[in-house]
C-alpha positions, 0 to 999 in steps of 0.5 A, spaced: 731 605 119 728 611 123 725 611 129 722 616 134 725 616 141 720 621 144 719 626 139 726 625 136 727 621 130 734 617 130 737 612 126 737 605 128 739 598 126 736 592 128 738 585 127 732 584 122 734 589 117 741 587 118 741 579 120 747 575 122 748 572 115 749 579 112 754 581 117 758 574 116 758 576 108 760 583 109 766 580 113 767 574 110 774 576 108 776 580 114 781 578 119 778 581 126 784 582 131 782 584 138 787 588 141 787 587 149 783 582 153 781 586 159 774 589 160 771 589 153 776 584 149 773 577 152 766 579 151 767 581 144 772 576 141 768 570 144 761 573 141 765 574 134 768 567 134 761 564 136 758 568 131 762 565 126 767 570 124 775 570 123 777 572 130 784 572 133 787 576 139 793 580 141 795 580 148 802 581 151 805 574 153 806 572 160 801 577 162 795 575 166 790 576 161 794 572 156 793 566 161 786 568 161 785 568 153 788 561 153 783 559 159 778 561 154 780 557 148 784 562 144 790 558 142 797 561 142 800 561 135 793 560 132 788 564 134 792 568 140 798 572 138 803 578 141 800 585 140 804 586 134 803 580 130 796 581 131 796 588 128 800 585 122 795 579 121 789 583 122 785 587 117 780 590 122 784 592 128 779 592 134 783 597 139 780 595 146 786 596 150 785 601 156 786 609 154 793 609 157 794 602 153 792 605 147 797 611 147 803 606 149 801 602 143 799 607 138 806 607 134 806 599 133 798 599 131 800 605 126 805 602 123 801 596 121 795 600 119 796 599 111 791 602 106 784 598 106 784 596 114 780 598 119 781 601 126 775 600 131 774 603 137 769 601 143 770 608 146 771 615 143 777 617 147 783 616 143 780 620 137 776 625 140 782 627 144 787 626 139 791 632 141 792 629 148 793 622 146 797 622 139 792 617 136 791 620 129 790 615 124 792 615 116 787 617 111 786 611 107 783 606 113 776 606 116 776 609 123 769 606 126 766 605 133 761 600 136 760 602 144 756 596 147 752 600 153 755 596 158 761 592 161 764 586 157 762 581 162 754 583 161 755 583 153 758 576 154 753 574 159 747 576 155 749 573 149 750 566 152 743 567 154 740 569 147 739 576 149 743 582 146 746 589 149 744 595 146 750 599 142 752 605 139 756 606 132 760 611 129 764 613 123 770 618 124 773 616 117 771 612 111 777 611 108 775 605 103 768 606 102 766 600 106 766 603 113 758 603 114 757 596 112 763 594 116 761 597 123 754 595 122 756 588 121 761 588 127 756 591 131 751 585 130 757 580 130 759 582 137 752 581 139 748 588 140 741 588 141 740 594 136 745 599 134 744 607 134 748 612 131 752 617 134 759 620 133 766 619 137 765 626 140 758 625 143 760 617 145 766 619 149 762 625 152 756 621 154 760 615 156 765 619 161 759 623 164 755 617 165 761 613 168 762 619 173 754 620 174 749 615 174 752 609 172 758 609 177 760 615 181 753 618 183 750 611 184 756 610 189 755 617 192 748 616 193 748 609 196 753 611 201 749 618 203 743 614 205 747 608 208 750 613 213 744 617 214 740 610 216 746 608 220 747 614 224 740 614 226 741 607 229 739 602 223 743 596 223 748 594 217 744 589 214 737 593 214 741 599 212 744 595 206 738 592 204 734 598 204 739 602 200 742 597 195 739 590 195 732 592 194 734 597 189 738 592 185 734 585 186 727 588 186 726 595 183 731 596 177 729 589 174 722 592 174 724 599 171 728 595 166 722 591 164 717 597 163 720 603 165 720 607 171 712 609 171 711 602 171 715 600 177 712 606 181 705 603 179 707 596 182 709 599 188 705 601 194 701 607 194 705 610 200 712 608 196 709 612 190 707 618 194 714 619 197 717 617 190 713 622 187 714 628 192 722 627 193 724 625 186 724 633 183 728 635 190 733 630 188 734 632 181 734 639 183 740 638 188 744 634 183 743 637 177 748 643 178 753 637 180 752 634 173 752 640 170 759 641 173 761 634 171 759 635 164 763 642 163 769 638 166 768 632 161 767 637 155 773 642 156 777 635 156 779 636 164 777 629 165 780 626 159 787 629 162 786 627 169 785 620 166 791 620 162 795 623 167 793 618 172 793 612 168 800 613 165 804 613 172 808 607 174 804 606 180 797 607 177 795 600 179 798 600 186 794 607 187 788 604 184 788 598 188 788 602 195 782 606 193 778 600 191 780 596 197 778 602 201 771 601 197 771 594 198 772 594 206 767 599 207 762 597 212 756 598 207 760 593 202 762 588 207 755 588 209 753 587 202 758 581 201 754 577 207 747 579 204 749 576 197 751 570 201 744 569 204 741 570 197 736 564 196 740 562 190 746 561 193 744 557 199 
């Protein structure tokens, strides 16, 4: 259906117009091979299985994620296989490895992309930057995308709670004439609340910007800046953390999610409203040049190249862990660990 978002009309698909029963009918003869069991793999695979689809998982034997798949109920030799065997058995290959992992496995996947199969992504990276990744599918397969707007952990949690996480969908290549039905059925199958239309380029540029921006990079930067200002002016770690992070995540953001920012403002004190209305535009004006610089770096492929270069190095995980350790052991997040322990539900 077409819905207006503000003044712009967009194509969306809801569960009412494409119910789960229809999705099962569309995919009744398919074997969905979920390749990779890291970030998105567990949530999508388990949701599809619980929704009644024929799902197998492909993962490297002997890895921690292989063991995780076994603990989640996937049975070696029955529903859990090494990556190449899963590629051979699947008619829809859900390519859910990391971007660097996709580059490494692509020769194996391509070998098993026989006519009529579908290649499924949850990120537009590999196809959009195909000159850098080398991921160029044959012309006689479907190339489709369903990108849940959140982590695989959130996708699974919301599914178990009877809710849904919104997803975008895209068709890069319709090699069989069935790509539209396949991608929508898969989007419903993984537990999407609703699906909105995009393309691979728009998905990856918005996603890379969001991850580096308000979803992760910018929010951590803003947290750190306010926390450091409060601490340098004599506020204690617990007070600085509560006023910077805890109140936002536990109280205010749920109100925003419920009915929007204006409703959240209306449900705060008049003093808070006045200050927020006075200061949001200066913060917008201060950060917009940073977002413009970020988007340009994404648009020109610089961010993609940085990701490929760093994630492909042999010592990538060691360096990543060192950076995460610095974040984890910062005073702000050490204070956060104590604050979380003191939440009433944890006592």
